[in-house]
C-alpha positions in Angstrom: 183.8 81.1 -134.8 182.1 79.9 -131.5 181.6 76.2 -131.1 178.1 75.1 -129.8 179.1 74.8 -126.2 180.8 78.2 -125.9 177.7 79.8 -127.6 175.5 78.3 -124.9 177.8 79.3 -122.1 176.3 82.9 -121.4 172.9 81.3 -121.1 174.3 78.6 -118.6 176.0 81.0 -116.3 172.8 83.2 -116.4 170.8 80.5 -115.4 173.1 79.0 -112.9 173.4 82.5 -111.1 169.8 82.4 -111.1 169.8 79.2 -109.0 172.2 80.9 -106.5 170.5 84.1 -106.1 168.9 84.4 -102.6 165.3 85.0 -104.0 162.3 85.3 -101.6 158.5 85.9 -102.3 157.8 89.5 -100.9 154.2 90.3 -101.6 151.2 89.9 -103.6 149.6 92.9 -104.9 145.9 93.3 -105.5 142.9 95.9 -105.4 140.1 96.3 -102.8 137.1 98.7 -102.6 137.4 99.7 -98.9 140.7 99.7 -97.5 139.6 100.0 -93.9 137.0 97.4 -94.3 139.4 94.7 -95.5 142.1 95.9 -92.9 139.3 95.3 -90.1 138.5 91.9 -91.8 141.9 90.7 -91.9 143.0 91.7 -88.7 140.0 90.6 -86.6 139.1 87.4 -88.6 142.3 86.0 -89.9 144.7 87.5 -87.2 147.0 89.5 -89.3 148.9 92.7 -88.5 148.6 95.9 -90.2 152.3 96.3 -91.0 152.3 99.7 -92.7 150.2 102.2 -94.7 150.9 104.7 -97.1 148.7 107.3 -99.1 149.8 108.4 -102.6 147.4 111.4 -103.1 149.1 112.7 -106.3 148.4 109.2 -107.7 145.2 108.9 -106.1 145.6 105.7 -104.4 146.4 104.2 -100.8 148.2 101.1 -100.1 148.2 98.9 -96.9 150.5 96.1 -96.0 149.1 93.0 -94.1 150.8 89.8 -92.8 151.9 87.6 -89.8 155.4 88.8 -89.5 157.7 91.6 -90.4 158.3 92.3 -94.2 162.0 91.8 -93.7 161.1 87.9 -93.2 157.6 87.3 -94.1 155.4 87.5 -96.8 152.9 90.1 -96.9 149.6 91.3 -98.7 149.6 94.7 -100.5 146.2 95.9 -100.6 145.7 98.8 -103.0 142.7 101.2 -102.8 142.0 103.5 -105.9 140.3 106.7 -105.0 136.6 106.4 -105.8 136.6 102.8 -107.0 134.6 100.4 -104.9 134.5 97.4 -107.0 136.6 95.0 -109.1 136.2 91.9 -111.3 138.4 89.1 -109.8 138.0 86.8 -113.0 138.4 83.1 -113.2 142.3 82.9 -113.4 143.1 84.1 -109.8 142.4 81.1 -107.3 143.2 82.0 -103.6 145.6 82.8 -101.0 146.2 80.2 -98.4 146.7 80.6 -94.6 148.3 77.8 -92.5 146.8 77.6 -88.8 147.2 75.0 -86.3 143.3 74.8 -85.7 141.5 75.4 -88.7 137.9 74.5 -86.8 138.8 77.0 -84.3 139.8 79.7 -87.0 136.6 79.2 -88.9 134.6 79.8 -85.9 136.2 83.0 -85.0 135.7 84.1 -88.7 132.1 83.5 -88.4 131.6 85.1 -85.1 133.3 88.4 -86.6 130.7 88.3 -89.4 133.0 86.8 -92.1 132.0 84.2 -94.6 133.0 80.4 -94.5 132.4 78.9 -98.2 133.5 75.6 -97.1 133.2 74.1 -93.7 136.6 72.8 -92.1 136.9 69.1 -92.7 139.5 66.9 -94.2 140.2 67.0 -98.3 138.4 64.4 -100.3 140.7 61.3 -100.5 142.9 62.9 -98.0 143.6 63.7 -94.3 144.6 67.4 -94.4 141.9 69.5 -92.7 140.8 72.6 -94.7 138.3 75.3 -95.0 137.5 78.4 -97.5 136.8 81.8 -96.5 135.7 84.6 -98.4 136.8 88.4 -97.9 134.3 91.3 -98.6 135.8 91.7 -102.0 135.3 88.1 -103.1 138.8 87.1 -102.7 139.1 83.4 -101.4 141.3 82.0 -98.5 142.3 78.6 -98.2 142.6 77.7 -94.5 145.0 74.6 -94.2 145.4 73.0 -90.8 149.3 72.8 -90.2 151.7 72.4 -87.2 153.2 75.8 -86.3 155.0 77.3 -89.5 157.4 80.4 -89.7 154.9 81.6 -92.7 151.3 81.2 -92.2 150.6 83.2 -95.5 151.6 80.2 -97.4 150.0 80.1 -100.9 149.2 82.1 -104.0 147.2 79.9 -106.3 147.0 81.1 -109.9 145.4 78.9 -112.9 147.4 78.3 -116.0 146.8 76.8 -119.2 149.8 74.6 -119.7 151.3 73.3 -116.5 154.7 71.8 -117.9 155.3 75.1 -119.6 154.5 77.0 -116.5 156.9 74.7 -114.3 159.7 75.2 -116.8 159.1 78.8 -117.1 159.1 79.4 -113.1 162.3 77.3 -112.7 164.1 78.9 -115.5 162.9 82.6 -115.0 162.9 82.7 -111.3 165.0 79.7 -110.2 162.1 78.1 -108.1 162.1 74.5 -107.2 159.3 72.2 -108.4 158.3 71.2 -104.7 155.5 68.9 -105.2 152.9 67.9 -108.1 149.6 66.1 -107.9 147.2 65.1 -110.4 143.6 64.8 -109.5 141.9 63.0 -112.3 138.3 62.5 -110.4 138.2 66.2 -110.3 140.1 66.8 -113.6 142.9 68.9 -112.3 146.6 68.8 -111.7 148.5 71.3 -109.4 152.2 72.1 -109.0 153.5 73.8 -106.0 156.8 75.8 -106.6 158.9 77.9 -104.4 162.3 78.5 -102.6 162.0 76.4 -99.5 159.7 73.6 -98.2 156.0 74.1 -98.3 155.6 74.3 -94.6 158.4 77.0 -94.3 157.7 79.5 -96.8 155.0 81.0 -99.2 154.7 79.0 -102.5 153.1 79.6 -105.9 150.4 77.0 -106.4 149.8 76.6 -110.2 146.6 74.7 -111.0 145.7 73.3 -114.5 142.1 72.4 -115.3 141.8 69.7 -118.0 141.1 71.1 -121.3 141.3 74.9 -120.1 144.0 77.0 -121.8 142.6 80.3 -120.9 141.1 82.3 -118.0 139.7 85.8 -117.7 142.0 87.9 -115.6 139.7 90.6 -114.2 141.3 93.8 -112.8 141.4 93.0 -109.2 144.5 90.8 -108.7 147.7 92.4 -109.8 150.9 90.7 -109.4 153.6 89.0 -107.0 156.9 90.8 -106.0 159.9 88.8 -105.7 163.3 90.1 -104.1 166.6 89.3 -105.7 170.2 90.1 -105.2 170.4 91.5 -108.6 167.5 92.8 -110.9 169.6 93.0 -113.8 171.1 89.4 -113.6 167.5 88.3 -112.8 166.1 89.9 -116.0 168.5 88.1 -118.0 167.1 84.9 -116.8 163.6 86.0 -117.5 164.6 87.2 -120.8 165.9 83.6 -121.8 162.7 82.1 -120.5 160.4 84.4 -122.2 162.1 83.8 -125.6 161.7 80.0 -125.0 158.5 79.6 -123.3 156.3 82.8 -123.7 155.6 85.9 -121.5 157.4 89.2 -121.8 159.5 91.7 -120.2 157.3 94.8 -119.4 159.7 97.1 -117.6 163.4 96.7 -118.0 165.5 96.6 -115.0 166.5 100.1 -113.2 165.8 102.4 -110.7 162.1 103.7 -109.9 161.9 107.5 -110.1 161.4 109.2 -107.0 162.5 106.3 -104.4 165.6 104.7 -106.7 164.4 101.2 -105.6 165.6 99.0 -108.5 162.9 96.6 -110.0 162.0 94.7 -113.4 158.7 93.5 -114.3 157.3 90.8 -116.6 154.3 88.5 -117.4 154.8 84.9 -117.8 153.1 82.6 -120.5 149.8 83.0 -119.1 150.0 86.8 -118.4 150.4 86.6 -114.9 152.6 89.4 -113.6 155.7 89.2 -111.5 157.8 92.2 -110.3 161.7 91.7 -109.4 162.8 94.0 -106.5 166.2 94.5 -105.2 166.6 93.3 -101.8 168.8 95.8 -100.2 166.8 98.7 -102.0 163.5 96.8 -100.5 165.3 96.8 -96.9 165.9 100.4 -97.3 162.1 101.2 -98.2 161.1 99.4 -95.0 163.4 101.9 -92.8 
């Protein structure tokens, strides 16, 4: 009969492997009503590059990938246009993406000069010194503009609202081996945020999870879809997710394995709040980019 310590060894080994895995945030996927309009906005207003585009007529959709650097090293936004659908509901749960820039005042002026919308003028955050602004794209997605010295990853945040911050922090640490980089409580405005990721905030893209006092649920809409995260082994990564979902909630949606047609190995799951994450095999992902 196994002793208690022997019985927990497999779980410990799974979680330990998860911490050693070379995970990386690859892209965020969401739906837009006019692909060309959004590409024009992101390239002209934000200074992003169109990295690649693919049309899948059999499935009646087109994808475009945009970002500030190559997908082999940088985070990207994967825009999806579904034939004939020009409007989506963003819901209350999705918060914003964020762009780090050396001069937010200048960036905001550029956005306005190109006909873009600034919903918060540049200036220091309340009670702090960091200069920020907010811009809104043609579909209504918000982008926080954060003044920051030169960074290897300007596309720096995906902000989502959650109903139980401590549960979410534990989930992302356990399921995805993320590190809690920073936590900040703002009682005057009744919210707490947690930044999670795989490297320092000024070096990479992070998940910003926001808890608003007393709110446990949010409408998700049908616009924002998921974040994709690269892993060295989708099978081992899925084992860690399985452990996390059993303890903290959420569920695996797609067991690990190759996608029909392209053979890229993936797994997918939702966290305890219903936010979707797709795990993608690193090597297969790089092959897709060739």
